[in-house]
Every structure is written in C-alpha cells, then in structure tokens.
C-alpha positions as CSV (number, residue, x, y, z in Angstrom):
1,M,-86.4,13.2,-95.3
2,E,-83.5,11.0,-94.5
3,T,-82.7,10.5,-98.2
4,L,-82.8,14.2,-98.8
5,V,-80.3,14.8,-96.0
6,K,-78.1,12.0,-97.3
7,L,-78.4,13.4,-100.9
8,F,-77.1,16.8,-99.6
9,Y,-74.3,15.1,-97.7
10,V,-73.2,13.0,-100.7
11,F,-73.0,16.0,-102.9
12,L,-71.3,18.1,-100.2
13,K,-68.6,15.4,-99.9
14,I,-68.2,15.3,-103.7
15,G,-68.1,19.1,-103.8
16,M,-65.1,19.1,-101.5
17,F,-63.1,17.1,-104.0
18,N,-64.4,18.9,-107.2
19,F,-60.9,19.7,-108.5
20,G,-60.3,19.8,-112.3
21,G,-63.8,20.5,-113.3
22,G,-66.9,18.4,-113.7
23,Y,-65.4,15.6,-115.9
24,A,-62.9,14.8,-113.2
25,V,-65.6,14.5,-110.5
26,L,-67.9,12.2,-112.6
27,P,-66.3,9.0,-111.3
28,L,-67.0,10.2,-107.7
29,I,-70.6,11.0,-108.5
30,E,-71.1,7.7,-110.3
31,K,-69.6,5.7,-107.4
32,E,-71.8,7.5,-104.8
33,I,-75.0,7.5,-106.8
34,V,-74.8,4.1,-108.6
35,E,-72.6,1.9,-106.4
36,N,-72.7,3.1,-102.9
37,N,-76.3,4.3,-102.6
38,G,-78.0,2.4,-105.5
39,W,-80.1,5.4,-106.3
40,M,-80.0,4.7,-110.0
41,L,-78.6,2.3,-112.6
42,S,-75.4,3.0,-114.5
43,K,-77.3,3.5,-117.8
44,D,-79.5,6.1,-116.1
45,F,-76.5,7.9,-114.8
46,I,-75.0,8.0,-118.3
47,D,-78.3,9.6,-119.5
48,I,-78.0,12.2,-116.8
49,V,-74.3,12.9,-117.8
50,A,-75.4,13.4,-121.4
51,L,-78.2,15.7,-120.4
52,S,-75.8,17.6,-118.1
53,Q,-73.4,18.1,-121.0
54,M,-76.1,19.5,-123.2
55,T,-77.4,22.1,-120.8
56,P,-75.7,25.3,-119.9
57,G,-73.5,25.4,-116.8
58,P,-70.9,23.2,-115.2
59,I,-71.4,19.5,-115.7
60,S,-70.9,18.7,-112.0
61,I,-73.6,21.1,-110.9
62,N,-76.0,20.0,-113.6
63,S,-75.4,16.4,-112.7
64,A,-76.1,17.1,-109.0
65,T,-79.3,19.0,-109.9
66,F,-80.5,16.3,-112.3
67,V,-79.6,13.4,-110.0
68,G,-81.3,15.2,-107.0
69,Y,-84.4,15.9,-109.1
70,R,-84.6,12.2,-110.2
71,I,-84.3,11.0,-106.6
72,W,-86.3,13.5,-104.7
73,G,-87.9,16.0,-107.1
74,F,-87.5,19.8,-106.6
75,W,-86.1,19.5,-103.1
76,G,-83.6,16.8,-104.2
77,A,-82.5,19.1,-107.0
78,L,-82.0,21.9,-104.5
79,A,-80.2,19.7,-102.0
80,G,-77.8,18.2,-104.7
81,T,-77.1,21.7,-106.1
82,V,-76.5,23.4,-102.8
83,G,-74.4,20.4,-101.6
84,I,-72.0,20.4,-104.5
85,V,-71.7,24.3,-104.7
86,F,-71.3,25.0,-101.0
87,P,-67.8,23.7,-100.5
88,A,-66.6,25.4,-103.8
89,Y,-67.6,28.8,-102.4
90,F,-65.2,28.4,-99.4
91,I,-62.5,26.6,-101.5
92,V,-62.4,29.4,-104.0
93,I,-62.0,32.1,-101.3
94,F,-59.3,30.1,-99.6
95,A,-57.6,29.2,-103.0
96,A,-57.7,32.8,-104.2
97,R,-56.0,34.1,-101.1
98,S,-53.4,31.3,-101.0
99,I,-52.6,31.5,-104.7
100,S,-52.1,35.3,-104.6
101,K,-50.1,35.0,-101.4
102,Y,-47.9,32.1,-102.5
103,R,-47.8,32.6,-106.3
104,G,-44.5,31.8,-107.9
105,T,-43.2,29.8,-104.9
106,E,-41.7,26.4,-105.4
107,R,-44.3,24.7,-103.2
108,M,-47.2,26.2,-105.1
109,E,-45.7,25.3,-108.5
110,G,-45.1,21.8,-107.1
111,A,-48.7,21.5,-106.0
112,F,-49.9,22.4,-109.5
113,C,-47.5,20.0,-111.1
114,G,-48.9,17.3,-108.9
115,L,-52.6,18.2,-109.5
116,R,-52.4,18.3,-113.3
117,P,-51.7,14.6,-114.0
118,A,-54.1,13.6,-111.3
119,I,-56.9,15.6,-113.0
120,I,-56.0,14.1,-116.4
121,G,-56.2,10.7,-114.7
122,L,-59.6,11.4,-113.3
123,I,-60.9,12.6,-116.6
124,G,-59.6,9.5,-118.2
125,A,-61.3,7.3,-115.6
126,A,-64.6,9.1,-116.3
127,T,-64.2,8.6,-120.0
128,I,-63.5,4.8,-119.6
129,S,-66.4,4.5,-117.0
130,V,-68.9,6.2,-119.2
131,G,-67.6,4.6,-122.4
132,K,-68.1,1.1,-121.0
133,E,-71.8,1.7,-120.7
134,A,-72.2,4.0,-123.7
135,F,-70.6,1.8,-126.4
136,G,-73.3,-0.9,-126.7
137,D,-72.8,-1.8,-130.3
138,Y,-71.0,-0.8,-133.5
139,R,-73.3,2.1,-134.2
140,S,-72.2,3.9,-131.0
141,F,-68.6,3.5,-132.2
142,I,-69.5,5.1,-135.5
143,I,-71.1,8.1,-133.8
144,A,-68.1,8.5,-131.4
145,A,-65.6,8.2,-134.2
146,A,-67.5,10.7,-136.3
147,A,-67.8,13.2,-133.4
148,A,-64.1,12.8,-132.5
149,G,-63.1,13.2,-136.1
150,L,-65.1,16.4,-136.4
151,V,-63.6,17.8,-133.2
152,F,-60.0,17.1,-134.1
153,K,-60.1,17.8,-137.9
154,T,-62.6,20.7,-138.2
155,R,-63.6,23.9,-136.5
156,I,-67.2,22.9,-136.2
157,S,-69.0,24.1,-133.1
158,P,-69.4,21.4,-130.4
159,I,-73.1,22.2,-130.3
160,L,-73.4,21.4,-134.0
161,I,-71.5,18.2,-133.4
162,L,-74.0,17.2,-130.8
163,V,-76.9,18.0,-133.2
164,I,-75.2,16.0,-136.0
165,S,-74.6,13.1,-133.5
166,G,-78.2,13.1,-132.5
167,V,-79.4,13.0,-136.1
168,L,-76.9,10.3,-136.9
169,G,-78.1,8.3,-133.9
170,A,-81.7,8.7,-134.9
171,V,-80.8,7.4,-138.4
172,L,-78.6,4.5,-137.3
173,Y,-80.8,3.3,-134.5
174,S,-84.1,3.5,-136.5
175,L,-82.7,1.1,-139.2
C-alpha cells in the first residue's frame, strides 16, 4: 500500500509541473520512475513511452497509466492516472481565469515568452534522454532517419509512419 500512495504522490508532483505537454514532462517522469525510485529500468521506460505514443490520449497520462499498471496493476494505473490529472484540473481552472483576466497585459505576454523556450528545452531534453537508450545500433538510426525524412518531406500520416517504422524494424532486426 505504501508503494501505491507513493506512486500517486510521484505523479501528483509531476502533474503540477506538466506544462508544455507530455513530451516536456517525460524527463520528470523518467527521473522519478527510473532514477529516484528504481521502479523500472531505462529501457523499460522507453518501451512505455513508445506504447504511450501509439495509444490515443495525452502521452503524460498514458505514461502514468502504463507505469502505474506495470508497478501495481489496476490500482497502480488508477493511482498514476488520477495523480497526474488531479493538478491539471485545478491548474486549468486557475489558468483560464487568469488568462482571460490578464490577456494582453505585458506581464502575461512576458510569462508566455519565458515559458516557450523552457518548454522547447524540456522537449529537447526528453528527445536526448530517450534517444540515448533508443539508438542502440545503426539500424535504429536508419529507422529514425527514414521516419524523420517522411515527416519533413511528405504529408504521410504519422500513424502510417509508425506502421512503416514497425515493418522496417521487423525486417532490419530479423536479418
């Protein structure tokens, strides 16, 4: 039961700083889950991130649900999900009121100007962190380059790119 409460608390804490979307919060989740609590290995966390990206819904909520389930089953999934969503409920209410009240003010614009680069930095940190573990050999670079090329040069659906990447991985890793 102590682990279940701690799981809720960890995701509650992460949920309070879930600005910029799920990708920006991935370094916080990884630090808490892998480094601070040792609930799983880095490679297992990367698998959960991949699964969270492929399922519908926000990546941070999906990650909290999958991590919770992996650690404590159904009750862990519930604790992780409620923990990460709970602060957002109150933050959204507060932010909506504040933004509508102070929209267009110099301070509000300054706050957003400060948040934007920080969010990009957090997303970059998540990319580097996940990339260190994900790029194990030359085949993973081929898949990443092909996926990036398809994203930037075509209008192919990201879902189709995931399917193509899965097929390419099956071919390259079965040789």
